[in-house]
N, C-alpha and C positions, 0 to 999 in steps of 0.2 A: 397396593393400599396407600402407600405414602404419596404416590402421584395423585391419587383420587383426593386425598385429604388436602394436598397443596392446591389442587384445582378449585376446591370449595372456598378457599380463603382469598381475601382481597390481595391483589398483586401490587408491587411497587413499579409503576410504569415509567418512573423517571429514568430508569436505565435506558429505555428506548430513546428518550430525548437526548441522552448523553451519547449513545451510539450514533445517532443521526448528526449531532453536533460534531463529533469526531470525524465522521465520514465527509463532512463539508470541509474540514481542514485538510483531509487527504486530497480532495479534489483541488482545492486551492494550491496546495503544495505541488501536486502533479502538473497543474497548469503553469506554475512558476518554473518548474523544471523544464517543461517543454519550451518555454520562452528562453530560458537559460541556454539550452542547447542550440538555439538559433545563432548564438555567438555575438561577437561585436562588443562595442563599448558598454552595452547594458548588462553584461555578465555579472559584475559586482552587485548591481541592484537586485537582480533576480536571485543571486545567492543569499542576500539579506532577506529577501521575501521568504525564501524557503526556511531560513532560520526562524523567522517570525512565526510562520505557520507551525513549525515543529514545536516551538515553545507553547503555543496555544493548544496543540494536540496533547502535549505532556500534561497540561493542567486538567484537561478533560479526562485523560486516562487515570490521573491521580484521584480525581473526584469519583470515578467509577469504582476504583479499588476501595476507597473509603466507604462508599455506599454499600458495597458487598459485605463489609464487616459490620455495618450498622443496621442493615435491613433484615427484618425477621423473615419475610416471605419475598423471595426473588422470582422473577418471571421464568428464569432458567436455572439450571444447576449452577452453583457459585463457581465451580471450576470452569464451566462453559463460558460464563460471563468474563471471568478473568482471562481465559485463553483468547476469546474473541477480541477484547480490547487490547490485549498485549500484541496480538498479530497485527491489528490495525496500526498500533503505535510503532511497531517495528518497521512497517512500511514507510512511514514518514521519517522515522529515524534514519533509515537507509537513504532516503532522498537527501537528508541533511549531510550524511557522510559523503554522498556524491558531490554535493556543493562544496564541502570542505576540501575534497581532493582537487576539484577544479580551481578553487581559490589558491591552494597550496602551490599548484604547478602553473598558475597564471595563464590558464588556457583561454583563448578567445575564438578559436576556430575548431569546429567539430565535424567529424565524418558523417556522411549521410546515414549509415546504419545506426549511429548513435542517436541521430535525430528521429529515426524511425522507432527506435526503442523508447525514446521519450514520448512519442505519440502513443505507443502501446501502453505505457504507464498511465497516461492521461485517460485512455480508454478503460483501463482496469479501474481507475478511481471513479469514473462515471458509472460503471457497472456496479461498483460497491455502493455508491450513493443511491442507486435504484433498489438494490437488494435489501439493504439494511432496514428501511422502514417497513418492509413486508414481514419482518420478524415479529411485529406486534400481533399479527394473526398468522402464525407460522403454519398452522394446519390448513387454513384456507388458501394460502399462497405458496405451498410447498413446491408445486410444479414450476411456478415462475421463478422462485428462488433458485431452484436447481438449474434452470436455464441460464441465469446470470452467472452462477458459479462455473458451469461448463464453459461458458464463453471466456471467462477469465483464464481457465485452464488452457483453452485453445490459444489464447493470446500469449500465454507463457511459452507454449511450443514454438510459436512464431518468433518470439524474442530469442529463444535458444538459437534458432537458425541465423538471426541477424547478428548475434554475439559471435558465432563461429565464422560467419562471413566477414565480419569486421576484423577479427583477429587475423584471418588469412590475408586480407587486404593490407593490414598494418605490416605483417611480416614481409610481404612482397615489396612494399614501398621502402622498407627500412633495413632489409637484410644486408645491404651494402652501404648503408648510410648511418643516420643518427640513431644510436641505440636508445638514447634517452627518450626520443619521441615515441619509440616503440613501447618502452616501459610505461610512459605516461598514458598512452592510448589504451594499453592493456588494463591499467588501473581503472580508467574511466569505464571501460566496457564491463569490468568485473562489478563495479558498484551499480551500474544500471541493471545488470542481470540480477543482482541481489534484490533490487527494488521489486522487480517483477516476481521473483521467487516469494517475496513477502506477501504480495497480493495473492499469489496462489495459496499461501498459508491462510489468508483471510477467507478465501473461497472454501477451503477445506474445513475451517472452523464453522462457517455458516452451514455447510452441508452436514456437519456433525450434529448441529442443533436441530436441523430438519429431521434427521434420522431419529434423534432422541425423542422428538415430540410429535411425530406423525404415526 
């Protein structure tokens, strides 16, 4: 009965604009992270770019949470809106944490599996930016949304493999050498894996909305 009543009332569609705006910051942050992992003298520049995008994303997330409190009729359950924007914001926050670790350890050269993980992160962001606009008509686009979410989950599995491969390679290279290089490499792999995990959380939140509204 409550769902029927809500459907008869006008919705606040500004939430969709904010979700899409945030997804664009995710894509920009992921592309900056991919450039960052190419290494070289441009590393500090790309770290700063990630910080800039993360701050912009925080502003959008804050605006969404304010709108949740102020809006009478929301397009989805308030908890679903909060969880979705929080999962998206966690993804770019973790990109920021990755950039902070790289800055702290003054890294300029990165292993191929790290670069492949960065490419996966960029792919996850592109899938997110495609899936989010479809939430405006979730019933019509449920199948497409699920495909995007499943592709993100598959990428997360590939990222797990790269993470494990990278740690094995690190251990073999440094077991009789520089322990600090092993520790630093492990830290970067950990942060990259967390970014992908956060994108899987985004996919799960989107799937939850589809299940709730179809």
